[in-house]
C-alpha positions as CSV (number, residue, x, y, z in Angstrom):
1,M,-29.0,98.8,-49.6
2,E,-30.2,98.6,-45.9
3,K,-32.3,95.5,-44.5
4,K,-35.5,96.5,-43.2
5,N,-36.2,94.7,-39.9
6,K,-39.3,92.4,-40.5
7,R,-40.2,93.3,-36.9
8,N,-41.4,96.8,-38.1
9,E,-43.3,95.1,-41.3
10,A,-45.4,92.8,-39.4
11,G,-49.0,93.8,-39.2
12,F,-50.8,94.0,-35.7
13,T,-49.6,93.1,-32.5
14,L,-51.4,90.2,-30.3
15,I,-52.0,93.2,-27.6
16,E,-53.4,95.1,-30.5
17,L,-56.0,92.1,-31.5
18,M,-56.7,91.3,-28.1
19,V,-57.5,95.1,-27.3
20,V,-59.8,95.1,-30.6
21,I,-61.4,91.7,-29.6
22,V,-62.4,93.3,-25.9
23,I,-63.9,96.5,-27.3
24,L,-66.1,94.2,-29.8
25,G,-67.0,92.3,-27.0
26,I,-68.1,94.8,-24.9
27,L,-70.4,96.7,-27.7
28,A,-72.0,93.4,-28.3
29,G,-72.6,92.8,-24.9
30,L,-74.2,96.3,-24.8
31,V,-76.2,96.2,-28.4
32,V,-77.5,92.4,-28.5
33,P,-79.5,92.5,-25.6
34,R,-81.4,95.4,-26.7
35,I,-81.9,93.9,-30.3
36,M,-83.1,90.6,-28.7
37,D,-86.3,92.6,-27.2
38,R,-87.6,94.1,-29.8
39,P,-89.9,91.5,-31.2
40,E,-91.7,91.1,-28.0
41,Q,-91.8,94.5,-27.6
42,A,-93.3,95.0,-31.2
43,R,-95.7,92.1,-30.9
44,M,-97.1,94.4,-27.6
45,Q,-97.5,97.3,-29.8
46,K,-99.2,95.0,-32.6
47,A,-101.6,93.7,-29.6
48,E,-102.1,97.4,-28.3
49,V,-103.1,98.3,-32.1
50,Q,-105.8,95.2,-32.8
51,I,-107.2,95.9,-29.1
52,E,-108.0,99.3,-30.5
53,S,-109.2,98.6,-33.8
54,L,-111.5,95.9,-31.7
55,E,-112.9,98.6,-29.1
56,T,-113.6,100.7,-32.2
57,A,-115.4,97.9,-34.0
58,C,-117.6,97.9,-30.6
59,K,-118.3,101.1,-30.7
60,L,-119.7,101.4,-33.9
61,F,-121.9,98.1,-33.3
62,K,-123.0,100.2,-30.1
63,L,-124.1,103.0,-32.7
64,D,-125.9,100.7,-35.0
65,T,-127.5,98.6,-32.3
66,G,-127.7,100.7,-29.3
67,S,-125.9,98.5,-26.9
68,Y,-122.4,96.5,-27.1
69,P,-122.3,93.5,-28.5
70,S,-122.1,90.5,-26.2
71,S,-119.3,88.7,-27.5
72,L,-116.4,89.9,-30.4
73,D,-118.2,87.0,-32.5
74,A,-121.0,89.5,-33.0
75,L,-118.8,91.8,-34.8
76,V,-118.3,89.4,-37.3
77,S,-122.1,88.5,-38.1
78,G,-122.8,92.4,-37.6
79,S,-126.7,92.8,-37.3
80,G,-127.5,92.8,-40.4
81,R,-124.2,95.2,-41.5
82,K,-122.6,93.4,-44.9
83,G,-119.2,92.1,-43.8
84,G,-119.8,92.9,-39.9
85,Y,-117.7,95.5,-38.4
86,L,-114.0,94.2,-39.1
87,E,-112.1,94.9,-42.2
88,K,-111.4,91.1,-43.1
89,G,-114.6,89.9,-42.2
90,K,-113.2,87.7,-39.1
91,L,-111.5,88.2,-35.7
92,P,-108.0,88.8,-35.7
93,K,-105.7,86.2,-33.2
94,D,-103.1,88.0,-31.1
95,P,-99.9,88.2,-32.0
96,W,-99.3,84.9,-30.0
97,G,-102.2,83.2,-31.6
98,N,-104.5,83.4,-29.0
99,D,-108.1,84.9,-29.1
100,F,-108.8,88.2,-27.6
101,S,-110.7,88.3,-24.3
102,Y,-113.9,90.5,-23.9
103,S,-116.0,91.7,-21.5
104,G,-119.2,93.6,-22.2
105,G,-121.7,95.9,-20.1
106,D,-122.0,99.5,-19.9
107,E,-118.1,99.8,-20.3
108,I,-116.1,97.0,-22.4
109,E,-112.8,95.6,-21.9
110,I,-110.7,93.9,-24.7
111,W,-107.2,92.0,-23.3
112,T,-104.8,89.3,-24.3
113,T,-101.7,88.2,-22.6
114,A,-98.8,88.5,-23.7
115,K,-96.1,85.6,-23.4
116,D,-94.5,87.1,-20.1
117,G,-97.8,87.4,-18.3
118,T,-98.3,91.0,-19.4
119,R,-101.7,91.9,-19.7
120,I,-102.6,94.3,-22.6
121,S,-106.0,96.1,-22.3
122,N,-108.1,98.9,-23.6
123,L,-108.5,99.9,-19.7
124,G,-106.3,100.2,-16.8
125,S,-106.2,99.8,-13.3
126,D,-107.4,103.4,-13.3
127,G,-110.3,103.2,-15.9
128,G,-108.1,104.2,-18.8
129,G,-104.9,106.5,-19.8
130,S,-101.5,105.0,-20.2
131,S,-99.9,102.8,-17.2
132,E,-97.5,100.1,-17.1
133,A,-97.5,98.6,-13.6
134,G,-97.6,95.3,-12.1
135,G,-97.5,93.6,-15.3
136,H,-100.6,95.3,-17.0
137,V,-100.1,97.6,-20.0
138,S,-103.0,100.0,-21.1
139,W,-103.5,103.3,-22.7
């Protein structure tokens, strides 16, 4: 019987292991930053949805009363409407735990500020639409 060379039976070489570790490091460097940024992006999208909901409630208020509310608190008390104009009967907080800001008049603006300072609003610098410029997000 011939003896087998033990070197040929060994597992991976040090070079092979190093190549795999480098490849995994490169992949982690590309993937992890993209995953880590998602929670803040999700919070911003949630804020946009909440602002749209508040804007709809303000429009319903205007249909019932003839004018926009003087403050968002009026959506809760609701001018005689049972439960007000919001689903849960209370004003939501933005995803960062702050109150939404409101400016009434002929046109309303509802906004909040993200953790990074980005202003999220139902009105943009062009009076509406979708834009992201200068730390301002609107749709």
